C-alpha positions in Angstrom: 15.4 14.8 10.1 17.9 12.0 10.1 16.9 9.7 7.2 17.9 6.6 9.1 16.2 7.5 12.3 13.2 5.5 13.3 10.1 7.5 14.2 8.2 5.9 17.1 4.4 6.3 16.7 1.4 5.0 18.5 -1.2 3.5 16.2 -3.4 6.6 16.8 -0.5 8.9 15.8 0.2 6.9 12.6 -3.5 6.9 11.7 -3.5 10.7 12.2 -0.6 11.2 9.8 -2.2 8.9 7.2 -5.4 10.9 7.5 -3.7 14.3 7.1 -1.7 13.0 4.1 -4.8 11.7 2.3 -6.6 15.0 2.9 -3.7 17.0 1.6 -3.4 14.8 -1.5 -7.1 14.3 -2.3 -8.6 17.7 -1.2 -6.0 20.4 -0.7 -4.0 19.8 -3.9 -7.2 20.2 -6.0 -8.2 23.4 -4.0 -4.8 25.0 -4.5 -4.7 24.0 -8.1 -8.1 25.7 -8.6 -6.8 28.9 -6.9 -3.8 29.0 -9.2 -6.0 28.5 -12.2 -8.3 31.3 -11.1 -5.3 33.6 -10.4 -3.9 32.9 -13.8 -7.2 33.9 -15.4 -6.7 37.4 -13.9 -4.0 38.0 -16.5 -0.4 39.1 -16.0 1.1 36.8 -13.4 4.2 38.9 -12.9 2.2 41.3 -10.7 -0.5 39.0 -9.5 -0.7 38.7 -5.7 -3.3 36.0 -5.8 -1.1 33.9 -8.0 2.0 34.4 -5.8 0.0 33.6 -2.7 -1.5 30.4 -4.2 2.0 29.3 -5.5 3.4 29.8 -2.0 0.6 27.8 -0.4 1.2 25.1 -3.0 4.9 25.0 -2.1 4.2 24.8 1.7 1.6 22.1 1.1 4.0 20.0 -1.0 6.7 20.4 1.6 4.2 19.1 4.3 3.3 16.2 2.1 6.9 15.3 1.6 7.5 15.5 5.4 4.5 13.3 6.2 5.6 10.7 3.6 9.0 10.6 5.1 7.6 10.2 8.6 5.5 7.3 7.5 8.4 5.7 5.7 10.5 5.8 8.9 7.6 5.0 11.2 7.8 2.2 13.7 4.4 1.6 15.3 4.5 0.7 18.9 2.9 -2.7 19.5 1.2 -2.0 22.8 0.5 -5.7 23.3 4.2 -6.4 23.8 4.9 -3.6 26.1 5.6 -4.1 29.8 2.7 -2.2 31.5 4.7 -2.0 34.7 7.2 0.5 33.3 6.9 3.9 31.5 7.4 3.4 27.8 6.3 5.2 24.6 2.5 4.9 24.6 2.2 5.1 28.4 -0.1 7.5 30.1 1.8 8.5 33.3 0.5 10.3 36.3 3.1 12.0 38.4 3.4 14.2 41.4 5.9 16.9 40.8 7.4 19.7 42.8 9.0 22.5 40.8 12.0 24.5 42.0 10.8 27.3 44.3 7.3 25.9 44.8 6.2 24.6 48.1 3.3 22.6 46.7 3.2 19.3 44.9 1.2 19.2 41.6 -0.3 16.2 40.0 0.1 16.0 36.2 -0.7 13.4 33.6 1.1 12.9 30.3 1.0 10.6 27.4 4.5 9.6 26.3 4.8 9.6 22.5 7.4 9.7 19.8 8.6 13.2 18.9 6.6 13.2 15.6 3.3 13.2 17.5 4.2 15.3 20.6 1.7 18.0 21.4 2.3 19.6 24.8 -1.0 21.5 24.6 -2.7 18.1 24.7 -0.3 16.7 27.4 1.3 14.5 24.7 5.1 14.7 25.4 8.0 13.3 23.5 10.0 10.5 24.8 13.0 12.7 24.0 11.8 15.7 26.0 13.3 16.3 29.5 10.2 15.1 31.2 9.6 12.2 28.9 13.2 10.9 29.0 13.3 11.2 32.8 10.2 9.1 33.1 11.1 6.3 30.7 11.7 3.0 32.4 10.3 4.2 35.7 7.7 2.2 37.7 4.9 3.3 40.1 6.6 4.7 43.2 9.9 5.6 41.5 11.2 9.1 41.9 13.2 11.1 39.4 14.8 14.5 38.9 13.7 16.5 35.8 15.8 19.3 34.4 13.5 22.3 33.9 14.3 25.9 33.0 14.3 27.0 36.7 16.5 24.2 37.9 15.6 20.6 38.9 12.0 19.4 39.6 11.4 16.4 41.8 8.8 13.9 40.4 7.3 10.7 41.6 5.4 8.2 39.3 2.0 7.6 40.9 0.3 5.8 38.0 0.9 4.1 34.6 -1.8 3.1 32.2 -2.4 2.7 28.5 
């Protein structure tokens, strides 16, 4: 991650990161430390699988804590009260009609445009830097755009924007 790069977050995304960070620091650290303590009590740590596993988990958790702290340090929370609700921006929920290459039908899809740190395609939360997200940024209801997809170019039309 570029240390100078701003990370755009919705308030909800920021709060989620803070919540996960607090959980890792307050709960998981103590749980993993207890697992290490128990594993050490088994004796010789040179051939102790429980100890190795607990130390690996500790390293992964500390790496995650470090990553979350860096995200919060570089975070810029989107102030939704200052956003133009007529155009697609980070924080917008966008409804589109899209025709994929090779398909004869037009599908209706809805996405929330978020910063890359809180993107989750399985929840229809797509990054402003993704092909779909970047193609939709700045568009208004009725605007059409082309979106590069693995099979070619999809044709999309913005049919709704909300917060």
